[in-house]
N, C-alpha and C positions, 0 to 999 in steps of 0.2 A: 356428473359429467366431468371428465378430465379437463384441466386447464389447457388452454392453447399453448403450444410450444413456441419458443423463440428460435428462429432459424439463424444460427450463429456461424459466422466465418471467422477464423483465427488468423491474425497476421503475426507470425513469429512463433515457431514451435520450439522455443528454448526453455530456460528455467522457469520463467513466469508462467508459461502454459503448463509445465509439469506440476506447479503448485496449484493451479486452478483446475486441473484435470479431474481430481476426485469430486469436486463440486459439480462439474459438467456431467459426470457419470451418474451421480447420485440424485440430482435434481430433475424431476420429470418435466419441468418447464423448459429444459434445454434440449436442443437438437443441434449437434455439430454437423453442418452440411458441407463445409469447405474449409480449406486452410491454404496458406501461402508461406513458403519458406524456401530459401535457396538450397538447402541440403536435401539431396535425393533420399537419404535414409529416413529423414524426418517425414517427408511426404509419403513414402512407402508405409511407414508405421501408422500414419494417420489413416490412410486408405484401408489398411488391414483392420484397424481397431474400430473405426467409425463408419466405414463404407461411404465416406464422403469424397467429393472431388478435391483435387489439389492443384495449386498453381505455383508458378515460380516467382511471380511478381505481385506487388500490392495492387497495381492497376488491374490485373486480371481478376483478383479476388473481389475488389470493389465493384467491378462490372458484372459479377456473377449474379444473374437474376434470382437465384434461390436464396441469396443471403439478404437478411433484413437487418442484422446487427453485426457490426465488425468489432471484434475484441482485439485491441492492439497491444501485443505483448512483445514488441520489437525493441531494439536498443533505444535508449532515451533520445538521442538526436533525431530519430525518425518519427517520433510521436506526432509532432505538429503537422508535418507534410502529409502523413498518412491519415490523420484525422480529418484534415481538410479534404483530402481526396475521397474518403469514405462519405463524408457529408454531401459533397457535390454529386455523388452517385445516389443520393437519397437514402443512405444507410444510417441507422442509429449507431452510436459509437460508445463503447466502453473502453477507455484508455487507461493503461497502467500508470501509476504514479512514477515519477513526477509528471504532471500533465504535459509539461514542455520544459525548455531550458531558458526561456525569456518570457516576459510579460507581453511583448509584442506578438510572440507566437501564440500565447494563450488568447489574445484578442482576436487573432486571425481564425483560430479554431472556433471560438465562440461565435464570431460573425458568420462563418460558414454554416455552422449548425442552425443558427437563427434563420439565415436566408433559405436553407433547405427545408426548414420545418421539422427537423429531427432532434432527438435528444442526444446530448453528450454527457456521459457520466465518467467520473474519475474514480478508479478503483481496480482491484480490491485494495483497501487500506484498513488500518486497524480500528478506525472509528465505526466500521460496520460490525465489529465483533459484538456478539450478544451481551457480554458483561459490560462493555463500554456503553452500548446503547441503553441498557437497563439503568446504569448509574446516571447517564445523562437525563433519562426520563425522570428519575427520582429527584435530581437537582431541579429540573424544570418545573416539577410539581410544587416546589416550595415547601415540601414536607419537613425539610431539615434546615430551612432558612437559605438565604442566598449563598452561592459559592463565593469563597473569598480567596483561596489560593490552591494551586495544584502543583504537586511535585511529581515529576516523571523521570525515572532513571533506568537506563538500559545499557548493559555491558554484554558484548557478544564477541565472536571471532570474525566479524563481517569482512574485515580488510584482508584476511588470509584465506578466504574461500577463493577458488580459481576465478581469475578475472581476465577479460579481454583488455587490450591496451587502453581503450577509451574509458574503461571503468576505473582506471587509475589516473585519469586526466580530468581535473575539475572543469576545464574549459569545454570538455565534451560530455559533461554530465556525470563525471565520476566522483567518487568519494562518498562519505557518509552523509553529508548534508543533503544532497539531492536524493539519495536513495533511502536514508533512514530518518533524517529529520522530517522528511515528508510524512512519515508515519506518526512520529511523536507530535508534531504540530497538529496533524489531523485529529489525534485523540484529545489533546487538551482543548482544542477549539470546540469539539463537540461537547465536552464536559462544561466548558465555560459558557457556551451558548452566546458568544459575543465576538465581534471582530477584534483582531489584534491591532493595537494602535502603535506600539513601538517595541523595539528589540534592542537589547544590549547583549553581545555575545563574544565569545573567544573560541576559536577553533584550534585544533592541534594537528600538525603534520610532523610526526615523530620518527618515521622510518624512511630513510632515503631510498630504500628499495621499493617502497610503495608511496610514491611522491604525490599524495593527495590527502585531503582531510580524513583522518581516522578517528577524530574525537571532537567534541564541542561541548560547551556549556552556554546556556542562553537564559536570559530573563525576559519574559514577555509581559506586557501590560495590555489588558483588554479594555474595551469600551465601557463595560459595566463595572469597572473598578477592580475586578479580579486580577490576579497575577499568576504566572506559572514559571517554574524553573525546569529546564530541560538539561539532563546530563546524559551523554552518550559516549561510549568508547567501543570501538570495533577492533581493539588491539589484541584480543584473544587471550586475556588473562582471567580476571574475575568474570563470572557469568551470572547475570541476574536471574537466570532460570533457577538458581539455588533458592531464590525467594518465591518461586512459583511452583514449589513442589516437584522440581525437576521435570516440569512439562515445558516443552520447547515452544517457540513462537508459532509453529504450525499446529499446535495442540497435541503433539505426539510425545511420548515419554523420552527423556534423555538419560544417558548413562553418565553420571558424574565421574566415573573412572576414566572416561575418554578425554581427559584433560590434555589440551594442546594438540588435538587430532588434526585440526586444520593446518597448522604449521608443519606437522610431520608429513602430511600428504604433499604439501608444496615442496618439501625438501627431497621427496622420494621420486618425483615424476615431473615431466614437462608440464608447465601450466596450461598450455593450449590443449594438451591431451586430457587433462583433468577437467577442463571446462567442457569439452565435447562430451565427456562421459556423463555430465550432469544434465545434458540436453535431451529432449524427447527424441526417441528413435535410435539412441545409442546403445540400448540394451532392453531387456524385458521391462514392460511397464510396471510401475510400482502398484502393489495391490492395496486395497483399502485396509486400514488398521482399525480394528474394533476398539482399541484402547484410546482413541482420539478424544481429546477434550476441546474446549474452546481455544481458538487462537488468541494470542495476546502480544503485547509489546512491552514486556518488562514490568517493573514495579511502578504503580501509579496510585497516588492518594489525592483525592479531591476533598478539601476541607471546606465544609459549609459552616454557617454560624453555630449550628447545633449538633453537627455530627461530621465524622470523617468517613468517606466512602472509598473502598478499595476494590476495583475490578480484579478478578483473578481468572484462572483458567477454568474454574468451575462455577463461578457466579459472582456475587457482590457481597463483600463484608461491610457491615455498617457499625461504626463505633460511635454510639451516642454517649451522653454524659453519665447515664446510669445503667446502660445495658449494651450488650454486643449481640448482634444477630447476623445470620448469613442468608442471603437469597440464593438458593441453588437453581442453576439453569442447566438442565440436562442437555447434552450436545444433540444437535440435529443430524439426521443421516447425511445431509449435504453440508460439509464443514463451513462453507461460505454462503450459506443460504440467504443471509442478509443482502449480499450483493445482488443475487439473482432476483430476490423479492423486490428490491428497489428498481432494478432494471425492468422487470416484468410489469410492474405497476406503471412505470413511465411509458413503455412502448404500447402495452395493451390497454391500460385504463386511462392513460393520459395524465397521470398524477405527477405533479412537479417533483423531481427528485431533490433530495438534500445535497447529494454529492455531484452537483452540476458543474458547468464550466466556471461559473463565478466562484464556487467553493474551491475548485482545484486551482484557480488562478490566485486566490488569496493564500492558499497553502504555499504555493510557489513563491509568492511575494515575501512571506515570512522566511522561507529558506534563503532567498536572495538577500534579505536583510541580515540574516545571521552571517553570511559571508562578507557583506559590506561592513557590518559593525566590527567584525574581527579585523578586517583589513585596515579600517580607518581609525580604530581605537575609540569609538564613540557610540552613543545611543543613536539608533536610526528610526526616524518616524516613517511609518509605512506610506504616508502621503508623498514622501519624496520619490517613491518608486512608481507613482502613477498607476496603481492597481487597476486593471480593466474592470469595468462594471458590466 
């Protein structure tokens, strides 16, 4: 018997939805029944591709009786308001990272979901990736001893991809800390299997034409004694995909000859035009790529007492004292199947999700601690931020 489908309504048909679309198309547990977006071309494209209803406002979508799960892929400042709205209409929520822009907003979202008796999941994010999940399971099994330290390094061209004004304004959720540290923190937390206790960090704002954080380094201390170092640069020079076999973050092959392509595009066209071109409904939908591997977020090594573990785009490499082996993980037809699996089990089977509101709020607390530590030049205890429970 086929598994019951989740009836999903999409809030925001921009780049986030473009990246989730292959999963929705490939996973039989998903049925896209409705969407809301202010752009008429996006609504028309959704109606043509999915034969679903479209709405102009979040209120209309959340009131749609056919929708049981609302996937929020709207700009960061709208996440909290829309998640609360969806929960009050009795809808389960899958909200893109970052969960919100403040811990007070996270608490309101968590309270709304609890009062309505619905699930709120935060994702997709890279701790859902199969190689990360596999490495986390290996660590949790104790087969290689306790995890002691984690090193995560990601270099991309993030800051020079087309951006709306708020995406270059930290106060409105812009910059690499809200958008990209959310992924790195998510990954190292899953590998460490423990809450973060404190953060010491330094951010970089190095381009006056892109006046938000484009880089950071952070040292995280966990409750179980493990530590993690995070390094990120979005300034479009070195690219850590070189360490991943030139497989990009979404699991697709990259061409190393296209060095500096993001900067060249910005120099050759208006940024708002380029931004619209990347959104859903602005051209023919992208076709599935059979060369896809697992998604990843750069170079990560988890050092346990008796082995180092490295998630890759194809599996997990294990470096023990006297041997090296690889666990191969063939890609699934749905590239983000882990997201849908956790959502489906929560909504249909009532299984408590890992990436729930408390998980998302803790990730945000670490991101806020990175900003606070850099601004104040000191180590920040997460207890200072009064993380919601």
